[in-house]
N, C-alpha and C positions, 0 to 999 in steps of 0.2 A: 527522872534525873535530879541530882542535887548539886548545887554550886557551893564550893568552899573557897576560902581564901588561902592561897599558897604564897610563900615567901621565896623570892629568887635569891641567888648568891649575893646580889648587890643590895639586898634588903628591901626590894620592891614587892609590894603585895599584889598578886594577880589572882583573878578568879580561876578556880580549877573545877572542872566538871567531873563528878563521880557518879557511879551507879548507886542504886538503893542499897546494895550490899557493901558500899564503901570502897569499891575499886575505882581507881582513877582511870578515866577514859583515855586510852592511848592515842596520842597524836600521830596521824599517818597510818593507823591500823585499818584493816579491812572491815568494813561494816556489812550489814546484810544487803542483798541485792535489792535494788529499787525497782519501781514499775518500768515497763518498756517505754522507751522514748519515741518521738515521732520518726517516721522514715527519713533516712539520710539520702544524700545525692549520690548517684552511681558514679564510679570513676570511668570517664569516657576513654575508649582506646584512641590512639592517635589516628588521624585521617590518613588513609593509605594513598589516595589519589583524588584529584579534583573531579567532582561530579559523583562521588560515591554517596550511597544512601545509608543512613544509620537506622538499623532495624533491631528489634528485640527477638533474639533467637536462643532457645534453650536456657531461658532465664537470665540472659545477660545481653548487654548491648553489643552489636556486631555490625561492622561495615559491610555493605553489599555493593559489589561492583559489577555492572553489566559488561560482559565480555564483548569486545567489538567483533563484528562479523568479518571474518577473513575475506579479503578480496580474492576471488578465484583467478586461476591463470587466464591470461588473455583479456583481462578486464582492467581498465584504468579508472581511477576515481578516488573520492568523489570530486566533482567539479565544484570549485569554490567561487568562480567568477566567469561570466559570459559577456563577451564584447561583440556587439553587432551580429549576434547569432552565428558567429563563424570562428572567433578566437576563443578557445576554451582554456581556462587556467585550472590546474589540478592541485590537489593537496600535496602530492608528491610527484617525483619525476615519472615521465611516461616512457615505457620500454620501447626504444626505437627499433628493436629487433622484431617487434610485433606490429607496431604502428609506424608506418613509413609511407612515403609518397605513393599514392595510387590505391592504398588499401581502403576499402569501403568500411564504414563504421556505423553503429547504431546504438541507441541508448538502451541500457538495461538497469535492473535494480541492483542493489549492493551485492546480492548473492549470485548475480549472473542470470537470474530469471527474467522473464519477459517484462519489459518496462510497463508500468501502469500509471504513469503520470502522477506520482505521489499519491496513489490510491484513488484517482479519479476514474480509472478505467479497469475493466476486467479483461485481461488478455490471456486467460488460462487455456483457451483452445482457439483453433481456427474456425470461427463461427460460421462463416459463409461456406466453408467446405462441406457442411452438412446439408446444403440445399440440393434438391433434386432437379434443379433447372434454374435458368436465369433469362431475363429479357435484356438483350443488349441493343440499346439504341445507339444513335450516332454519337461518337466520342465517348462511349461508355455510359451513356445516360440510361437510367432505369435498372442497371445491373444489380444483382442481389448483394454484391460487395458494398454497395452504397449504404446499406443498412448497418454496416459494421465498420465504418470509416471514422467514427467519432464525431461526425457532423450531424446536425439536425436539419440540414437544408438539402442534402443530396437524397434523391428518391430511388427507392427500389419498388418496381411495379411488376405484377404478374404478367405471364405471356399473353400476347394479343393476337397470335396467329389464328387461334380458334377460341370461340367463346366457352365460358364455364370451365376454365382451367385454373388450377391452383399450384403455386410453387410452395412446397413444404420444406422448412428448415428444421432438421432434426439435430438435437443437441446430444453429444456423446462425450462424456457422461451427461445425464440429465441435470438440470439446474435445481439446486436445493432452494425451494421457495417456502420453507417452514416459517420464515419471517413475514410472509405475505406482502412482499415489497416489489413484485414483478410489475414493471411499467412499460408501456409502449408509447412511442412518439409516432403517430400515424395520422392518416386522413382517409375518410370514407367518401368516395365520390359517387353520387347518384342517390337512389332511393334507399335510405338507411333502414326503413321499416319493411321493405319488400325484398331487397336483394341482400343476402348475407355473404360477405366476402372477406372477412378477417377472422382467423381462427387461432386459438391457443389450445394445445392438446386435442385438436380436432373439434373443439367446441366453438361455435360462432359467438364472437364477443363484440359485435358492432356497437351495441348500445353502451359499451364501456368506454368507447373511444370519443374523446373530445378533440375535434379537429386541430391538428398541429399544436398539441400541447402534451405534456406528460400525463398519461392516464393510467391509473392503477387497475389491473385485472384482478379484482377481488376473488380470491379462491373460494370463499364461502358462497359467492353469488354465481360464479361461472364454472368453477372447476371441481365441484363436489368436495371441497376442502382437501384436494390433493396437495401434497407438499413438494411435488416435483413438477418442473416444466420440461416436457419432452420435445415439444415442437411448436412452431409458429407457422401459419399458412397465410399467404396473400393470394387473393383470387381475382382474376380478370373475367368478368361476366360478358360485358360488351362495352362499346365505346363510351357509354354514359354511366356505366356502373362498374366500379373497380375500387381496389384499396391501394393505398400508398404507404409503405413502411419507411420511416426515416432512421429510427434507432430503437434499441431496447435497453432497459436498465434494470438491474437487480441489486438490492441492498445499497442503492445510491451510486452504483458504479455502472458506467456505460459499457456495453459489450463491444469490444474493439478487436478486430483481427490483428494478430501480431504483424508488426512492420507496416501497418496501414494508417491512412489519415494523418493525424498530428504526430505520429511516431517520429521522433528526432533521428535523422540519418544524415550522412554526409560522406565525403571522400577526403582522406588525408592529403593535404598539400605540403605542410611542413610540421615537423615536431622538433621542439627545442626545450630540453630540460622538463619543466612541469607545464608546458603549454603545447597546444596543438591547433594549427590553423586548418579549417575545413573549407572545402569548396562543394558545390552542388548540394547545398544544405536543403533539407526538407524538414517540416515540423519546427518546433521551437525547443532548443536546448535550454536547460535551466540549472541553477545551482542545486547541488544534491544528486544530479544524474550521474550515472556511471557510463563509460564508453567501452564497447566491445568490438573487436575486429570481425568482419564477416568475410571469411576466406572464400565463400562460395560466390561472392559478388564483388570482384575486384576489377579495376580498370583494365580494358582490353589490352592496352600497350604493356601493362604490368604482367598479365598472364602470358603474353607472347614472349616477353623477356625471360620469364621463369622457365617456359618450355624450352627456350634456346640455351638455357644454362647461364644466362648473363647475370642472374640475381640469385644469390644463395638464400635459403630459408624457405 
């Protein structure tokens, strides 16, 4: 490029840039394309709803919103506050055509499935129903249901009527133990080296059991690397030699019979707007729980009135 002096209309000399061919460089004209610049910032779309996630999809930023789980019919929730484990406050009004004085209620998950204590329990089947027997002591002591009531203090013990008998609990469907996390909370009473009386999948596992603590049944050591648990057996050999089963756990979740042990239940006394007052409460109701009506277990006086046509619904 060459710089010349040019004269303006007012007589002022200004430098003018020309090409080597003598052509004045045009001011405002389009020059050749320059090198690519640094990446610019994307234009963010407006936020559609509180709690949405911004993700990159198909080459552009997109908002992702998790759809809420619809509350199924006959279910109220979630519970947002619990007072004295009897007064439940809900996020929205409770349907008084479903929940009224005398109706039995119990806790469920948001989708209406069996309550699992916010993931603490596995209630996917009625575990004790798979037992081929039970020892029923005074006041329900030693019964097989004690192993699936969510407690690690209640005992399930094999039959004592005759020696060398085993109660077998079969799981249907079998438990998936591919994670190798099957644990038992049990106790071996008697000679652990001579008398074998605790079984998993028909295999004696006494040496795996640490008395009254969670003990892993290592599938590589005891179960020939099987990935399923089909059964557990507790055997009563004689008065001095037997096994006690308190609880079972898989993937960190205690196996709990539906509506057993700490399962929150109660009976409706009063419903007003978004609150429900319960009586005869069992278990512990918590924030985040949902409530479902159990039409198969209503107060006797309520059933009587329904039969006599005094209550509609």
